C-alpha positions, 0 to 999 in steps of 0.5 A: 274588715273581712266579712264571711260570705253567707250561704245564700250569697255563695249558692248564688255565686255557684248558680251564676258561675254555672250559668256562665259555664252554660252560656260559654258553651254557645261561644264556639267555632265549628270545625268540619265534620269528620267520621260523623262527629261535630267537633268545635272549639268552644269557650266552655272549658275556660269557665269550667276551669275558672269555676274550680279556681274561683269557687274551689273544688266541690262548688266549682265542680258543681257549677261546671258540671251542672252548667255543662249538663244544661248545655247538653240537655238543650242541644239534640247533638249532645243530649245522650252524653249529658250524664257523662258531661255532668260527671266529667266536667265536675271532675275537671273543675274538681281536680283543678280546684283541689290542686289550686286550693290545696295546702292553703294556697287558695288559688293564689299561686300562678304556677300552681294554678297553671298546673291545676288547670293542666291536670284538670284538662287532662282529667277531662280529656282522658275521661272524654276520649275513653268514653268515646272510644268505649262507645264506638267500639262496644256500643256502636260496633264501629271498626277499630280504624274508624274508632281510632280516626274519630278518637284522633280527631277528638284528641286534637280538638280536645287538646286545643280546647284544653290549651285555650282553657288554661291560657285564658282561665288562669289569668282571668281567675286573678282578675276576677279574684281582685273584683271579688275582693273589692266586692267583699265576696272573697270569703270562699274558703270560709264556705268549703 
């Protein structure tokens, strides 16, 4: 018999997933710095997409946004972008979760989850690159060529991160769902 998940259990799951988002940002491969940036291939986006696929749009967005926010706040390189990260990572997981959980699918369709992951990543990449370009041109007052060079580098890195995130998050979501169902923690749709 299926048991409805309690609010306390659900809040704990959002907290645990948020902590995993935070920790996964520390798993990265740094790339050579170009134009004053510090690009890296990291595992954070995998967990952000996974939070939307497992928890749904709003709780998944909260876990992704807050976990990423705390990572930025603990790293001097990213402190200034922490508020943007909160919003952008929330929206990544929210878009992913909204599509994956729409029309009663409950993130159980592999094809829909891939589509959801791709759109979640595109949402993040567009917001991130838009913020970077605006910051460089209007606040840092760098030359257009330098801003475009930085943007191109970040676009490549973000695209690689995005592809890795979709490739790993979607299959992982199905494996985790199986474990959650066995632990009787699959009543997520009863909460949102």
